[in-house]
C-alpha positions, 0 to 999 in steps of 0.5 A: 712354427713357434707358439709365438707365430700363431698370434697376430703381430699386435698380440706379440710381446713388445720385445719381438716387434722390432724383429718382425718389423725387420723381417717385414720391412727391412733393416733400414725401417728400424730406428736406432732404438729398435735395432738396439732392442734386438741386440738386448733381446728381452726386457724386464718385468717393468721395461721392454727391450725397446724401453731399455734401448731408448733409456740407454741411448738417451741417458748414456749416449745422448742419442748419439751412436758415436757415444754409444760406441764408446760405452764399455761393458761396465757402463752398460751394466749400470742399467737394470736389465743389462747383464754382462752378456747383453752388454758384451753383445752390444759392445761386440756389435759396435766394434764390428760396425767400427771394423767394417769402416776400417776394412781395406778399401778395394780401390786406393783413393787419392788424397787431394786435400786435407778434407779427403785425408780426414774423410779417409781417417775419420772412420779409424779415429772418430769413435775412440775414447783413447788416442791413436796415431796413424800414418797415410803413405802416398806415392808421387801422385798422392795415391794411397799406398798404405794406412797404418796405425803406429801408436796407441796411448791413453786418454791424454796422449800417445807415443808415435815412434818416428823410426817406425813411421819411416821404416814403413814409408821406405818399405812401401816406397812412399814419397809422401806421408800424412800424420794423423791422431785423435783427441778424444776430448774433441779439442782440436788445438795441437799441443806443444808435443804435437807441434814438436813431433811434426817438426821432427818428422818433417826434418827426418823426411827431408833427409829421406826424401819422404815429404810430410804433407800434413798432420791431421788432428781429429775429434768428434767428426771435426778436424784441424789440418796443420797445412791449412793452418800454416803450422807445418 
């Protein structure tokens, strides 16, 4: 038993209380700030780890885990008491959480509506601070065959190669394709480039008998569907 274990919980350092709470009551009993405090580990002379976590969540993340997940190591080290090692720990933990959402589904879902496509794609795209482009490939029953990233770009745009899209579609014997990309700004209105790309994919798909079913733009847990809006 450690020296700390010989003292009542009330006498423990503030930094250690979230850990003890997790052990005694389970992880779901902890607040976001308490979970973040465990990642931080220890505080400074003037602030406990819990104080630091509350400060980061409030001032840098606007009390949003989505915003927290977008913070870089450089963003986090602006806070006194958060060195590079602690910042890396936080960023790594958020990336693991994102990858868990991205993990391959054991049972392939069926796309019934634009909402079901959004629900499937949102975990891939909602937390990003740059644009990425994905496709969903489906069979005749709209059962998902594959989800694939086909483009990655900057804050204001990304390049998606139509040849790569249809190469994957043909290799997977897909009969339908759904396009999706994110707008980090949260603005869902499609650009002229988005509309032109959609038209080009639709025309290419008609030649190859791979139907373009939709194009979804995702931003801040909301979406726009080209099909629903009558743009497709």
